[in-house]
C-alpha positions as CSV (number, residue, x, y, z in Angstrom):
1,X,85.3,93.9,98.4
2,X,81.3,94.4,98.7
3,X,79.4,96.5,101.0
4,X,75.9,97.1,102.3
5,X,73.6,99.7,101.7
6,X,74.1,102.6,103.4
7,X,70.4,103.2,104.5
8,X,68.8,100.8,106.9
9,X,67.1,97.4,107.2
10,X,64.3,98.0,104.8
11,X,67.4,97.7,101.6
12,X,68.2,94.1,102.9
13,X,64.8,92.3,102.2
14,X,64.3,89.0,100.7
15,X,62.6,90.7,97.5
16,X,65.4,92.5,96.5
17,X,67.2,90.0,94.8
18,X,69.6,92.9,92.9
19,X,71.0,93.3,96.5
20,X,70.6,90.0,97.9
21,X,72.6,88.6,94.7
22,X,75.5,91.0,95.9
23,X,76.1,88.3,99.4
24,X,76.2,85.0,96.9
25,X,79.2,84.1,95.6
26,X,79.1,82.4,91.7
27,X,79.0,78.6,93.0
28,X,75.7,79.8,95.1
29,X,77.4,79.9,98.7
30,X,77.1,83.3,101.0
31,X,79.4,85.4,101.6
32,X,81.5,85.9,104.7
33,X,80.6,89.4,106.4
34,X,84.3,89.8,106.6
35,X,84.2,89.8,102.5
36,X,81.2,91.9,103.1
37,X,81.8,94.5,105.8
38,X,78.8,94.1,107.6
39,X,78.3,93.9,111.7
40,X,76.7,90.8,113.3
41,X,73.3,92.1,112.8
42,X,73.1,93.3,109.3
43,X,75.0,90.2,108.3
44,X,72.1,87.7,110.2
45,X,69.0,90.2,108.2
46,X,71.5,89.0,104.5
47,X,71.4,85.1,105.7
48,X,67.7,85.6,106.9
49,X,66.9,87.4,103.9
50,X,68.4,85.0,101.4
51,X,67.2,82.3,103.1
52,X,63.9,83.1,101.9
53,X,64.3,84.2,99.2
54,X,65.6,80.3,98.2
55,X,62.8,78.9,99.9
56,X,60.1,80.4,98.1
57,X,62.3,80.6,95.0
58,X,62.8,83.9,93.9
59,X,66.6,82.5,94.3
60,X,68.5,79.3,93.3
61,X,70.2,77.2,96.6
62,X,73.2,76.1,93.8
63,X,74.4,78.3,90.8
64,X,72.9,77.2,87.1
65,X,74.8,74.6,86.0
66,X,74.6,72.6,83.3
67,X,75.5,68.6,83.3
């Protein structure tokens, strides 16, 4: 089970890709809160940061798939 960083909101930021990639499945989906151990507020922050990073092209929307 993955855990959120122990400190506050500053660890959950769209620029911290090393933290955000822990909450993405290999297929590119965002992990559920019950799997990450996040409460409602933390999960909302994670989802918001991931969506921002995707919008700014810092993270891919899907996995890198060679077809």
